[in-house]
PDB file of N, CA, C and O in Angstrom, chain B, residues numbered from 101:
ATOM      1  N   UNK B 101     111.944 111.131  30.738  1.00  0.00           N
ATOM      2  CA  UNK B 101     111.925 111.430  31.966  1.00  0.00           C
ATOM      3  C   UNK B 101     113.007 110.087  32.207  1.00  0.00           C
ATOM      4  O   UNK B 101     112.685 108.906  32.074  1.00  0.00           O
ATOM      5  N   UNK B 102     114.625 110.696  32.668  1.00  0.00           N
ATOM      6  CA  UNK B 102     115.300 110.068  33.067  1.00  0.00           C
ATOM      7  C   UNK B 102     115.614 109.175  34.456  1.00  0.00           C
ATOM      8  O   UNK B 102     115.487 109.616  35.598  1.00  0.00           O
ATOM      9  N   UNK B 103     115.987 108.022  34.151  1.00  0.00           N
ATOM     10  CA  UNK B 103     115.828 106.548  35.224  1.00  0.00           C
ATOM     11  C   UNK B 103     116.729 107.777  36.987  1.00  0.00           C
ATOM     12  O   UNK B 103     117.815 108.352  36.919  1.00  0.00           O
ATOM     13  N   UNK B 104     116.007 107.773  37.946  1.00  0.00           N
ATOM     14  CA  UNK B 104     116.536 107.873  38.043  1.00  0.00           C
ATOM     15  C   UNK B 104     117.089 106.924  39.360  1.00  0.00           C
ATOM     16  O   UNK B 104     116.345 106.168  39.985  1.00  0.00           O
ATOM     17  N   UNK B 105     118.690 107.136  39.685  1.00  0.00           N
ATOM     18  CA  UNK B 105     119.537 106.165  40.388  1.00  0.00           C
ATOM     19  C   UNK B 105     119.363 106.417  42.239  1.00  0.00           C
ATOM     20  O   UNK B 105     120.389 106.396  42.919  1.00  0.00           O
ATOM     21  N   UNK B 106     117.900 106.658  42.952  1.00  0.00           N
ATOM     22  CA  UNK B 106     117.454 106.383  43.717  1.00  0.00           C
ATOM     23  C   UNK B 106     116.270 106.146  43.945  1.00  0.00           C
ATOM     24  O   UNK B 106     115.706 106.924  43.176  1.00  0.00           O
ATOM     25  N   UNK B 107     115.362 105.505  44.571  1.00  0.00           N
ATOM     26  CA  UNK B 107     114.202 105.405  44.540  1.00  0.00           C
ATOM     27  C   UNK B 107     113.257 106.076  45.562  1.00  0.00           C
ATOM     28  O   UNK B 107     113.668 105.519  46.580  1.00  0.00           O
ATOM     29  N   UNK B 108     112.477 106.723  45.892  1.00  0.00           N
ATOM     30  CA  UNK B 108     111.633 107.760  46.468  1.00  0.00           C
ATOM     31  C   UNK B 108     112.323 107.094  48.006  1.00  0.00           C
ATOM     32  O   UNK B 108     112.553 105.904  48.221  1.00  0.00           O
ATOM     33  N   UNK B 109     112.528 108.112  48.837  1.00  0.00           N
ATOM     34  CA  UNK B 109     113.409 107.674  50.140  1.00  0.00           C
ATOM     35  C   UNK B 109     114.418 107.133  50.339  1.00  0.00           C
ATOM     36  O   UNK B 109     114.600 106.607  51.436  1.00  0.00           O
ATOM     37  N   UNK B 110     115.590 107.080  49.150  1.00  0.00           N
ATOM     38  CA  UNK B 110     116.901 106.536  49.271  1.00  0.00           C
ATOM     39  C   UNK B 110     117.549 107.690  48.885  1.00  0.00           C
ATOM     40  O   UNK B 110     116.990 108.758  48.638  1.00  0.00           O
ATOM     41  N   UNK B 111     119.352 107.350  48.809  1.00  0.00           N
ATOM     42  CA  UNK B 111     119.698 108.871  48.605  1.00  0.00           C
ATOM     43  C   UNK B 111     120.543 109.561  49.856  1.00  0.00           C
ATOM     44  O   UNK B 111     120.476 109.314  51.060  1.00  0.00           O
ATOM     45  N   UNK B 112     121.271 110.407  49.215  1.00  0.00           N
ATOM     46  CA  UNK B 112     121.707 110.928  50.150  1.00  0.00           C
ATOM     47  C   UNK B 112     120.910 112.041  50.297  1.00  0.00           C
ATOM     48  O   UNK B 112     119.931 112.253  49.582  1.00  0.00           O
ATOM     49  N   UNK B 113     121.410 113.023  51.509  1.00  0.00           N
ATOM     50  CA  UNK B 113     120.473 114.146  51.030  1.00  0.00           C
ATOM     51  C   UNK B 113     120.825 115.392  50.634  1.00  0.00           C
ATOM     52  O   UNK B 113     121.599 115.977  51.392  1.00  0.00           O
ATOM     53  N   UNK B 114     120.329 116.193  49.260  1.00  0.00           N
ATOM     54  CA  UNK B 114     120.545 116.889  48.928  1.00  0.00           C
ATOM     55  C   UNK B 114     120.092 118.081  49.605  1.00  0.00           C
ATOM     56  O   UNK B 114     118.974 118.127  50.119  1.00  0.00           O
ATOM     57  N   UNK B 115     121.062 119.239  49.636  1.00  0.00           N
ATOM     58  CA  UNK B 115     119.912 120.465  49.303  1.00  0.00           C
ATOM     59  C   UNK B 115     118.587 121.460  48.624  1.00  0.00           C
ATOM     60  O   UNK B 115     118.854 122.155  47.643  1.00  0.00           O
ATOM     61  N   UNK B 116     117.291 121.477  49.154  1.00  0.00           N
ATOM     62  CA  UNK B 116     116.691 122.540  48.187  1.00  0.00           C
ATOM     63  C   UNK B 116     115.697 123.523  48.191  1.00  0.00           C
ATOM     64  O   UNK B 116     114.668 122.847  48.183  1.00  0.00           O
ATOM     65  N   UNK B 117     115.378 124.645  48.197  1.00  0.00           N
ATOM     66  CA  UNK B 117     115.136 125.825  48.204  1.00  0.00           C
ATOM     67  C   UNK B 117     113.705 125.349  48.383  1.00  0.00           C
ATOM     68  O   UNK B 117     113.336 124.477  47.596  1.00  0.00           O
ATOM     69  N   UNK B 118     112.878 125.764  49.253  1.00  0.00           N
ATOM     70  CA  UNK B 118     111.622 125.779  49.158  1.00  0.00           C
ATOM     71  C   UNK B 118     110.742 127.103  50.114  1.00  0.00           C
ATOM     72  O   UNK B 118     111.150 127.695  51.112  1.00  0.00           O
ATOM     73  N   UNK B 119     109.427 127.269  49.376  1.00  0.00           N
ATOM     74  CA  UNK B 119     108.964 128.007  49.613  1.00  0.00           C
ATOM     75  C   UNK B 119     107.823 127.595  50.104  1.00  0.00           C
ATOM     76  O   UNK B 119     107.091 126.764  49.567  1.00  0.00           O
ATOM     77  N   UNK B 120     107.536 128.397  51.591  1.00  0.00           N
ATOM     78  CA  UNK B 120     105.268 128.215  52.192  1.00  0.00           C
ATOM     79  C   UNK B 120     104.827 129.029  52.599  1.00  0.00           C
ATOM     80  O   UNK B 120     105.490 129.964  53.046  1.00  0.00           O
ATOM     81  N   UNK B 121     103.219 128.986  52.606  1.00  0.00           N
ATOM     82  CA  UNK B 121     103.085 130.313  53.388  1.00  0.00           C
ATOM     83  C   UNK B 121     103.312 130.020  54.269  1.00  0.00           C
ATOM     84  O   UNK B 121     103.157 128.878  54.702  1.00  0.00           O
ATOM     85  N   UNK B 122     103.928 131.293  55.055  1.00  0.00           N
ATOM     86  CA  UNK B 122     104.362 131.659  56.679  1.00  0.00           C
ATOM     87  C   UNK B 122     103.341 130.895  57.531  1.00  0.00           C
ATOM     88  O   UNK B 122     103.607 130.725  58.721  1.00  0.00           O
ATOM     89  N   UNK B 123     102.289 130.458  57.067  1.00  0.00           N
ATOM     90  CA  UNK B 123     101.400 130.446  58.540  1.00  0.00           C
ATOM     91  C   UNK B 123     101.462 128.973  58.153  1.00  0.00           C
ATOM     92  O   UNK B 123     101.059 128.342  59.131  1.00  0.00           O
ATOM     93  N   UNK B 124     101.831 128.034  57.032  1.00  0.00           N
ATOM     94  CA  UNK B 124     102.173 126.575  57.053  1.00  0.00           C
ATOM     95  C   UNK B 124     103.431 126.381  57.425  1.00  0.00           C
ATOM     96  O   UNK B 124     103.711 125.300  57.942  1.00  0.00           O
ATOM     97  N   UNK B 125     104.429 127.359  57.246  1.00  0.00           N
ATOM     98  CA  UNK B 125     105.894 127.015  57.852  1.00  0.00           C
ATOM     99  C   UNK B 125     105.609 127.354  59.698  1.00  0.00           C
ATOM    100  O   UNK B 125     106.345 126.751  60.479  1.00  0.00           O
ATOM    101  N   UNK B 126     104.770 128.109  60.146  1.00  0.00           N
ATOM    102  CA  UNK B 126     104.971 128.204  62.002  1.00  0.00           C
ATOM    103  C   UNK B 126     104.419 127.025  62.301  1.00  0.00           C
ATOM    104  O   UNK B 126     104.629 126.314  63.284  1.00  0.00           O
ATOM    105  N   UNK B 127     103.281 126.764  60.871  1.00  0.00           N
ATOM    106  CA  UNK B 127     102.801 125.572  61.894  1.00  0.00           C
ATOM    107  C   UNK B 127     102.969 124.132  62.331  1.00  0.00           C
ATOM    108  O   UNK B 127     102.522 123.399  63.214  1.00  0.00           O
ATOM    109  N   UNK B 128     103.977 124.042  61.120  1.00  0.00           N
ATOM    110  CA  UNK B 128     105.181 122.741  61.036  1.00  0.00           C
ATOM    111  C   UNK B 128     105.945 122.565  62.473  1.00  0.00           C
ATOM    112  O   UNK B 128     106.117 121.659  63.288  1.00  0.00           O
ATOM    113  N   UNK B 129     106.373 124.199  62.300  1.00  0.00           N
ATOM    114  CA  UNK B 129     107.702 124.620  63.433  1.00  0.00           C
ATOM    115  C   UNK B 129     106.926 124.003  64.843  1.00  0.00           C
ATOM    116  O   UNK B 129     107.489 123.088  65.445  1.00  0.00           O
ATOM    117  N   UNK B 130     106.219 124.291  65.114  1.00  0.00           N
ATOM    118  CA  UNK B 130     104.927 124.575  66.516  1.00  0.00           C
ATOM    119  C   UNK B 130     104.872 122.839  66.110  1.00  0.00           C
ATOM    120  O   UNK B 130     105.467 122.380  67.085  1.00  0.00           O
ATOM    121  N   UNK B 131     104.677 122.209  65.653  1.00  0.00           N
ATOM    122  CA  UNK B 131     104.528 120.912  66.040  1.00  0.00           C
ATOM    123  C   UNK B 131     105.791 119.894  66.137  1.00  0.00           C
ATOM    124  O   UNK B 131     106.077 118.914  66.825  1.00  0.00           O
ATOM    125  N   UNK B 132     106.463 120.716  64.979  1.00  0.00           N
ATOM    126  CA  UNK B 132     107.825 119.448  65.503  1.00  0.00           C
ATOM    127  C   UNK B 132     108.778 119.948  65.397  1.00  0.00           C
ATOM    128  O   UNK B 132     109.448 119.262  64.625  1.00  0.00           O
ATOM    129  N   UNK B 133     109.526 121.109  65.831  1.00  0.00           N
ATOM    130  CA  UNK B 133     110.429 122.253  66.145  1.00  0.00           C
ATOM    131  C   UNK B 133     111.378 121.981  65.354  1.00  0.00           C
ATOM    132  O   UNK B 133     111.575 120.863  64.878  1.00  0.00           O
ATOM    133  N   UNK B 134     112.146 123.121  65.113  1.00  0.00           N
ATOM    134  CA  UNK B 134     113.244 123.528  64.111  1.00  0.00           C
ATOM    135  C   UNK B 134     113.649 123.005  63.567  1.00  0.00           C
ATOM    136  O   UNK B 134     113.601 122.952  62.338  1.00  0.00           O
ATOM    137  N   UNK B 135     114.468 122.141  64.639  1.00  0.00           N
ATOM    138  CA  UNK B 135     115.201 120.910  63.731  1.00  0.00           C
ATOM    139  C   UNK B 135     114.871 119.331  63.009  1.00  0.00           C
ATOM    140  O   UNK B 135     115.569 118.644  62.263  1.00  0.00           O
ATOM    141  N   UNK B 136     113.151 119.044  63.730  1.00  0.00           N
ATOM    142  CA  UNK B 136     112.669 118.619  62.561  1.00  0.00           C
ATOM    143  C   UNK B 136     112.259 119.040  61.718  1.00  0.00           C
ATOM    144  O   UNK B 136     111.837 118.105  61.036  1.00  0.00           O
ATOM    145  N   UNK B 137     112.060 120.030  61.203  1.00  0.00           N
ATOM    146  CA  UNK B 137     111.147 120.707  59.794  1.00  0.00           C
ATOM    147  C   UNK B 137     111.943 120.100  58.785  1.00  0.00           C
ATOM    148  O   UNK B 137     111.355 120.025  57.706  1.00  0.00           O
ATOM    149  N   UNK B 138     112.928 119.710  58.798  1.00  0.00           N
ATOM    150  CA  UNK B 138     113.463 119.331  57.239  1.00  0.00           C
ATOM    151  C   UNK B 138     112.642 117.917  57.067  1.00  0.00           C
ATOM    152  O   UNK B 138     111.946 117.745  56.067  1.00  0.00           O
ATOM    153  N   UNK B 139     112.770 116.780  58.221  1.00  0.00           N
ATOM    154  CA  UNK B 139     112.332 115.796  58.277  1.00  0.00           C
ATOM    155  C   UNK B 139     110.962 115.338  58.454  1.00  0.00           C
ATOM    156  O   UNK B 139     110.832 114.121  58.584  1.00  0.00           O
ATOM    157  N   UNK B 140     110.014 115.988  58.483  1.00  0.00           N
ATOM    158  CA  UNK B 140     108.570 116.165  58.540  1.00  0.00           C
ATOM    159  C   UNK B 140     108.414 117.083  56.652  1.00  0.00           C
ATOM    160  O   UNK B 140     107.410 117.044  55.941  1.00  0.00           O
ATOM    161  N   UNK B 141     109.331 117.573  56.425  1.00  0.00           N
ATOM    162  CA  UNK B 141     108.920 117.750  54.813  1.00  0.00           C
ATOM    163  C   UNK B 141     108.947 116.666  53.880  1.00  0.00           C
ATOM    164  O   UNK B 141     108.191 116.273  52.992  1.00  0.00           O
ATOM    165  N   UNK B 142     110.399 116.187  54.501  1.00  0.00           N
ATOM    166  CA  UNK B 142     110.520 115.095  53.624  1.00  0.00           C
ATOM    167  C   UNK B 142     109.094 113.540  53.136  1.00  0.00           C
ATOM    168  O   UNK B 142     108.599 112.986  52.155  1.00  0.00           O
ATOM    169  N   UNK B 143     109.050 113.520  54.811  1.00  0.00           N
ATOM    170  CA  UNK B 143     108.095 112.545  55.608  1.00  0.00           C
ATOM    171  C   UNK B 143     106.353 112.953  54.589  1.00  0.00           C
ATOM    172  O   UNK B 143     105.458 112.177  54.252  1.00  0.00           O
ATOM    173  N   UNK B 144     106.481 114.358  54.393  1.00  0.00           N
ATOM    174  CA  UNK B 144     104.960 114.861  54.068  1.00  0.00           C
ATOM    175  C   UNK B 144     105.195 113.889  52.092  1.00  0.00           C
ATOM    176  O   UNK B 144     104.752 112.907  51.496  1.00  0.00           O
ATOM    177  N   UNK B 145     105.787 114.590  51.951  1.00  0.00           N
ATOM    178  CA  UNK B 145     106.642 114.416  50.676  1.00  0.00           C
ATOM    179  C   UNK B 145     106.651 113.069  49.993  1.00  0.00           C
ATOM    180  O   UNK B 145     106.026 112.866  48.952  1.00  0.00           O
ATOM    181  N   UNK B 146     107.334 112.210  50.570  1.00  0.00           N
ATOM    182  CA  UNK B 146     107.483 111.060  50.382  1.00  0.00           C
ATOM    183  C   UNK B 146     106.000 110.000  50.380  1.00  0.00           C
ATOM    184  O   UNK B 146     105.776 108.937  49.799  1.00  0.00           O
ATOM    185  N   UNK B 147     105.019 110.986  51.463  1.00  0.00           N
ATOM    186  CA  UNK B 147     103.505 110.277  51.579  1.00  0.00           C
ATOM    187  C   UNK B 147     103.223 110.585  49.762  1.00  0.00           C
ATOM    188  O   UNK B 147     102.908 109.651  49.024  1.00  0.00           O
ATOM    189  N   UNK B 148     103.355 111.671  49.368  1.00  0.00           N
ATOM    190  CA  UNK B 148     102.765 112.214  48.616  1.00  0.00           C
ATOM    191  C   UNK B 148     103.333 111.489  47.254  1.00  0.00           C
ATOM    192  O   UNK B 148     102.472 110.869  46.630  1.00  0.00           O
ATOM    193  N   UNK B 149     104.670 111.480  46.704  1.00  0.00           N
ATOM    194  CA  UNK B 149     105.169 111.250  45.662  1.00  0.00           C
ATOM    195  C   UNK B 149     104.292 109.857  45.816  1.00  0.00           C
ATOM    196  O   UNK B 149     103.606 109.592  44.829  1.00  0.00           O
ATOM    197  N   UNK B 150     104.220 108.861  47.011  1.00  0.00           N
ATOM    198  CA  UNK B 150     104.235 107.463  47.082  1.00  0.00           C
ATOM    199  C   UNK B 150     102.211 107.184  46.605  1.00  0.00           C
ATOM    200  O   UNK B 150     101.572 106.315  46.012  1.00  0.00           O
ATOM    201  N   UNK B 151     101.869 108.600  47.355  1.00  0.00           N
ATOM    202  CA  UNK B 151      99.809 107.832  47.028  1.00  0.00           C
ATOM    203  C   UNK B 151      99.972 108.411  45.405  1.00  0.00           C
ATOM    204  O   UNK B 151      98.951 108.195  44.752  1.00  0.00           O
ATOM    205  N   UNK B 152     101.043 109.089  44.659  1.00  0.00           N
ATOM    206  CA  UNK B 152     100.806 109.095  43.006  1.00  0.00           C
ATOM    207  C   UNK B 152     101.430 108.230  42.572  1.00  0.00           C
ATOM    208  O   UNK B 152     100.996 107.421  41.751  1.00  0.00           O
ATOM    209  N   UNK B 153     101.792 108.232  42.722  1.00  0.00           N
ATOM    210  CA  UNK B 153     102.727 106.783  41.821  1.00  0.00           C
ATOM    211  C   UNK B 153     101.613 105.538  42.083  1.00  0.00           C
ATOM    212  O   UNK B 153     101.279 104.989  41.034  1.00  0.00           O
ATOM    213  N   UNK B 154     101.142 105.136  42.998  1.00  0.00           N
ATOM    214  CA  UNK B 154      99.820 104.082  43.838  1.00  0.00           C
ATOM    215  C   UNK B 154      98.828 104.736  42.960  1.00  0.00           C
ATOM    216  O   UNK B 154      98.080 103.810  42.648  1.00  0.00           O
ATOM    217  N   UNK B 155      98.304 106.051  42.256  1.00  0.00           N
ATOM    218  CA  UNK B 155      97.239 106.320  42.527  1.00  0.00           C
ATOM    219  C   UNK B 155      97.109 105.633  40.778  1.00  0.00           C
ATOM    220  O   UNK B 155      96.206 104.975  40.263  1.00  0.00           O
ATOM    221  N   UNK B 156      98.838 106.283  40.039  1.00  0.00           N
ATOM    222  CA  UNK B 156      99.019 106.010  38.643  1.00  0.00           C
ATOM    223  C   UNK B 156      99.293 104.593  38.333  1.00  0.00           C
ATOM    224  O   UNK B 156      99.011 104.217  37.195  1.00  0.00           O
ATOM    225  N   UNK B 157      99.936 103.522  39.393  1.00  0.00           N
ATOM    226  CA  UNK B 157      99.554 102.183  39.014  1.00  0.00           C
ATOM    227  C   UNK B 157      98.040 102.041  38.906  1.00  0.00           C
ATOM    228  O   UNK B 157      97.625 101.954  37.750  1.00  0.00           O
ATOM    229  N   UNK B 158      96.886 101.990  40.145  1.00  0.00           N
ATOM    230  CA  UNK B 158      95.475 101.948  39.780  1.00  0.00           C
ATOM    231  C   UNK B 158      94.496 102.214  38.558  1.00  0.00           C
ATOM    232  O   UNK B 158      93.516 101.630  38.095  1.00  0.00           O
ATOM    233  N   UNK B 159      95.157 103.279  38.269  1.00  0.00           N
ATOM    234  CA  UNK B 159      94.466 104.201  37.560  1.00  0.00           C
ATOM    235  C   UNK B 159      94.924 102.729  35.945  1.00  0.00           C
ATOM    236  O   UNK B 159      94.107 101.910  35.525  1.00  0.00           O
ATOM    237  N   UNK B 160      96.616 102.907  35.362  1.00  0.00           N
ATOM    238  CA  UNK B 160      96.434 102.102  35.190  1.00  0.00           C
ATOM    239  C   UNK B 160      96.030 100.556  35.435  1.00  0.00           C
ATOM    240  O   UNK B 160      96.552 100.001  34.469  1.00  0.00           O
ATOM    241  N   UNK B 161      95.647  99.964  35.890  1.00  0.00           N
ATOM    242  CA  UNK B 161      95.713  98.540  36.496  1.00  0.00           C
ATOM    243  C   UNK B 161      93.672  98.492  35.800  1.00  0.00           C
ATOM    244  O   UNK B 161      93.429  97.837  34.787  1.00  0.00           O
ATOM    245  N   UNK B 162      92.869  99.024  36.318  1.00  0.00           N
ATOM    246  CA  UNK B 162      91.698 100.064  36.012  1.00  0.00           C
ATOM    247  C   UNK B 162      91.247  99.661  34.455  1.00  0.00           C
ATOM    248  O   UNK B 162      90.258  99.091  33.993  1.00  0.00           O
ATOM    249  N   UNK B 163      92.451 100.234  33.874  1.00  0.00           N
ATOM    250  CA  UNK B 163      92.135 100.713  31.894  1.00  0.00           C
ATOM    251  C   UNK B 163      92.422  99.291  31.694  1.00  0.00           C
ATOM    252  O   UNK B 163      91.550  98.713  31.045  1.00  0.00           O
ATOM    253  N   UNK B 164      93.857  98.245  32.249  1.00  0.00           N
ATOM    254  CA  UNK B 164      94.043  97.237  31.640  1.00  0.00           C
ATOM    255  C   UNK B 164      92.713  95.820  31.823  1.00  0.00           C
ATOM    256  O   UNK B 164      92.289  94.948  31.064  1.00  0.00           O
ATOM    257  N   UNK B 165      92.374  96.304  33.513  1.00  0.00           N
ATOM    258  CA  UNK B 165      91.694  95.110  33.732  1.00  0.00           C
ATOM    259  C   UNK B 165      90.262  95.201  33.940  1.00  0.00           C
ATOM    260  O   UNK B 165      89.509  94.268  34.220  1.00  0.00           O
ATOM    261  N   UNK B 166      89.970  96.396  33.778  1.00  0.00           N
ATOM    262  CA  UNK B 166      88.167  97.257  34.549  1.00  0.00           C
ATOM    263  C   UNK B 166      88.406  97.719  36.107  1.00  0.00           C
ATOM    264  O   UNK B 166      89.387  97.636  36.846  1.00  0.00           O
ATOM    265  N   UNK B 167      87.037  98.261  36.289  1.00  0.00           N
ATOM    266  CA  UNK B 167      87.064  98.439  37.255  1.00  0.00           C
ATOM    267  C   UNK B 167      87.303  97.150  38.775  1.00  0.00           C
ATOM    268  O   UNK B 167      86.748  96.052  38.747  1.00  0.00           O
ATOM    269  N   UNK B 168      88.209  97.606  39.970  1.00  0.00           N
ATOM    270  CA  UNK B 168      87.833  97.278  41.073  1.00  0.00           C
ATOM    271  C   UNK B 168      86.740  97.172  41.699  1.00  0.00           C
ATOM    272  O   UNK B 168      85.750  97.890  41.841  1.00  0.00           O
ATOM    273  N   UNK B 169      87.076  96.115  42.076  1.00  0.00           N
ATOM    274  CA  UNK B 169      85.587  95.477  42.897  1.00  0.00           C
ATOM    275  C   UNK B 169      85.397  95.517  44.230  1.00  0.00           C
ATOM    276  O   UNK B 169      86.539  95.310  44.641  1.00  0.00           O
ATOM    277  N   UNK B 170      84.446  95.696  45.534  1.00  0.00           N
ATOM    278  CA  UNK B 170      84.090  96.199  46.441  1.00  0.00           C
ATOM    279  C   UNK B 170      85.313  95.181  47.500  1.00  0.00           C
ATOM    280  O   UNK B 170      86.031  95.544  48.432  1.00  0.00           O
ATOM    281  N   UNK B 171      85.148  93.971  46.923  1.00  0.00           N
ATOM    282  CA  UNK B 171      85.441  92.489  47.550  1.00  0.00           C
ATOM    283  C   UNK B 171      87.109  92.553  47.576  1.00  0.00           C
ATOM    284  O   UNK B 171      87.949  92.306  48.441  1.00  0.00           O
ATOM    285  N   UNK B 172      87.162  92.997  46.224  1.00  0.00           N
ATOM    286  CA  UNK B 172      88.966  93.128  45.385  1.00  0.00           C
ATOM    287  C   UNK B 172      89.760  94.004  46.609  1.00  0.00           C
ATOM    288  O   UNK B 172      90.673  93.629  47.345  1.00  0.00           O
ATOM    289  N   UNK B 173      88.906  95.606  46.527  1.00  0.00           N
ATOM    290  CA  UNK B 173      89.199  96.754  46.956  1.00  0.00           C
ATOM    291  C   UNK B 173      89.289  96.695  49.165  1.00  0.00           C
ATOM    292  O   UNK B 173      89.943  97.403  49.930  1.00  0.00           O
ATOM    293  N   UNK B 174      88.118  95.298  49.515  1.00  0.00           N
ATOM    294  CA  UNK B 174      88.470  95.273  51.187  1.00  0.00           C
ATOM    295  C   UNK B 174      89.806  94.255  51.157  1.00  0.00           C
ATOM    296  O   UNK B 174      90.476  94.086  52.175  1.00  0.00           O
ATOM    297  N   UNK B 175      90.178  93.479  49.663  1.00  0.00           N
ATOM    298  CA  UNK B 175      91.571  92.158  50.369  1.00  0.00           C
ATOM    299  C   UNK B 175      92.586  93.652  50.489  1.00  0.00           C
ATOM    300  O   UNK B 175      93.277  94.007  51.444  1.00  0.00           O
ATOM    301  N   UNK B 176      92.402  94.256  49.315  1.00  0.00           N
ATOM    302  CA  UNK B 176      93.959  95.224  49.237  1.00  0.00           C
ATOM    303  C   UNK B 176      94.004  95.381  49.928  1.00  0.00           C
ATOM    304  O   UNK B 176      94.880  94.674  50.427  1.00  0.00           O
ATOM    305  N   UNK B 177      93.125  96.639  51.319  1.00  0.00           N
ATOM    306  CA  UNK B 177      92.747  97.208  52.285  1.00  0.00           C
ATOM    307  C   UNK B 177      93.933  96.576  53.000  1.00  0.00           C
ATOM    308  O   UNK B 177      95.037  97.106  53.120  1.00  0.00           O
ATOM    309  N   UNK B 178      93.456  94.988  53.612  1.00  0.00           N
ATOM    310  CA  UNK B 178      93.843  94.303  54.797  1.00  0.00           C
ATOM    311  C   UNK B 178      95.595  93.567  54.074  1.00  0.00           C
ATOM    312  O   UNK B 178      96.508  93.097  54.754  1.00  0.00           O
ATOM    313  N   UNK B 179      95.547  93.719  52.475  1.00  0.00           N
ATOM    314  CA  UNK B 179      97.473  93.136  52.990  1.00  0.00           C
ATOM    315  C   UNK B 179      98.166  94.599  52.732  1.00  0.00           C
ATOM    316  O   UNK B 179      99.388  94.617  52.586  1.00  0.00           O
ATOM    317  N   UNK B 180      97.522  95.673  52.678  1.00  0.00           N
ATOM    318  CA  UNK B 180      98.335  96.932  53.453  1.00  0.00           C
ATOM    319  C   UNK B 180      98.044  97.195  54.580  1.00  0.00           C
ATOM    320  O   UNK B 180      98.597  97.994  55.336  1.00  0.00           O
ATOM    321  N   UNK B 181      97.288  96.636  54.734  1.00  0.00           N
ATOM    322  CA  UNK B 181      97.923  97.181  56.379  1.00  0.00           C
ATOM    323  C   UNK B 181      98.093  96.090  56.756  1.00  0.00           C
ATOM    324  O   UNK B 181      97.443  95.990  57.796  1.00  0.00           O
ATOM    325  N   UNK B 182      98.586  95.175  56.541  1.00  0.00           N
ATOM    326  CA  UNK B 182      99.479  93.219  57.155  1.00  0.00           C
ATOM    327  C   UNK B 182     100.713  94.091  56.914  1.00  0.00           C
ATOM    328  O   UNK B 182     101.402  94.430  57.876  1.00  0.00           O
ATOM    329  N   UNK B 183     101.057  94.513  55.516  1.00  0.00           N
ATOM    330  CA  UNK B 183     102.656  94.485  55.012  1.00  0.00           C
ATOM    331  C   UNK B 183     102.861  96.681  55.776  1.00  0.00           C
ATOM    332  O   UNK B 183     103.743  96.974  56.583  1.00  0.00           O
ATOM    333  N   UNK B 184     102.090  97.484  55.355  1.00  0.00           N
ATOM    334  CA  UNK B 184     102.615  98.188  56.198  1.00  0.00           C
ATOM    335  C   UNK B 184     102.639  98.238  57.837  1.00  0.00           C
ATOM    336  O   UNK B 184     103.444  98.720  58.634  1.00  0.00           O
ATOM    337  N   UNK B 185     101.821  97.769  57.938  1.00  0.00           N
ATOM    338  CA  UNK B 185     101.981  97.427  59.915  1.00  0.00           C
ATOM    339  C   UNK B 185     103.498  96.778  60.277  1.00  0.00           C
ATOM    340  O   UNK B 185     104.504  97.034  60.938  1.00  0.00           O
ATOM    341  N   UNK B 186     103.023  95.905  59.504  1.00  0.00           N
ATOM    342  CA  UNK B 186     104.555  94.824  60.032  1.00  0.00           C
ATOM    343  C   UNK B 186     106.042  95.923  59.508  1.00  0.00           C
ATOM    344  O   UNK B 186     107.052  95.447  60.026  1.00  0.00           O
ATOM    345  N   UNK B 187     106.281  96.830  58.900  1.00  0.00           N
ATOM    346  CA  UNK B 187     107.184  97.454  58.337  1.00  0.00           C
ATOM    347  C   UNK B 187     107.027  98.907  59.129  1.00  0.00           C
ATOM    348  O   UNK B 187     108.035  99.612  59.108  1.00  0.00           O
ATOM    349  N   UNK B 188     105.951  99.384  59.772  1.00  0.00           N
ATOM    350  CA  UNK B 188     105.869 100.135  60.615  1.00  0.00           C
ATOM    351  C   UNK B 188     106.225 101.761  60.191  1.00  0.00           C
ATOM    352  O   UNK B 188     106.807 102.674  60.776  1.00  0.00           O
ATOM    353  N   UNK B 189     105.431 101.598  58.599  1.00  0.00           N
ATOM    354  CA  UNK B 189     106.040 102.830  58.288  1.00  0.00           C
ATOM    355  C   UNK B 189     104.377 104.209  58.114  1.00  0.00           C
ATOM    356  O   UNK B 189     104.307 105.401  58.414  1.00  0.00           O
ATOM    357  N   UNK B 190     103.152 103.074  57.403  1.00  0.00           N
ATOM    358  CA  UNK B 190     102.007 103.799  56.775  1.00  0.00           C
ATOM    359  C   UNK B 190     101.466 103.448  57.774  1.00  0.00           C
ATOM    360  O   UNK B 190     101.637 102.281  58.126  1.00  0.00           O
ATOM    361  N   UNK B 191     100.597 104.365  58.604  1.00  0.00           N
ATOM    362  CA  UNK B 191      99.869 103.695  59.502  1.00  0.00           C
ATOM    363  C   UNK B 191      98.172 103.094  58.970  1.00  0.00           C
ATOM    364  O   UNK B 191      97.782 103.774  58.021  1.00  0.00           O
ATOM    365  N   UNK B 192      97.356 102.217  59.307  1.00  0.00           N
ATOM    366  CA  UNK B 192      96.448 101.113  58.591  1.00  0.00           C
ATOM    367  C   UNK B 192      95.846 101.770  57.762  1.00  0.00           C
ATOM    368  O   UNK B 192      96.371 102.880  57.675  1.00  0.00           O
ATOM    369  N   UNK B 193      94.553 101.594  56.747  1.00  0.00           N
ATOM    370  CA  UNK B 193      93.848 101.844  56.079  1.00  0.00           C
ATOM    371  C   UNK B 193      92.341 102.655  57.151  1.00  0.00           C
ATOM    372  O   UNK B 193      92.588 102.207  58.271  1.00  0.00           O
ATOM    373  N   UNK B 194      91.597 103.164  57.233  1.00  0.00           N
ATOM    374  CA  UNK B 194      89.978 103.070  57.953  1.00  0.00           C
ATOM    375  C   UNK B 194      89.494 103.045  56.873  1.00  0.00           C
ATOM    376  O   UNK B 194      88.272 102.975  56.746  1.00  0.00           O
TER     377      UNK B 194
END
């Protein structure tokens, strides 16, 4: 895979073709309206990509260091909650 010039969420907008089931597209339109459709899809895709990247990192970490303990998981939740609450980006973990 070649090196990307931009990180997730960065760079100029580019037009892509996207196929969705009509029911999904209509649900998005009802929720956010026509004008915010692309922004909604962008946010959803960025969340998914970040989640996959985090999952890959955690799997790699556990391969190298072993399983993450319950105490370490709780501390990680606290750190994520603090960081993302400050940035106003992601909701706190439940």
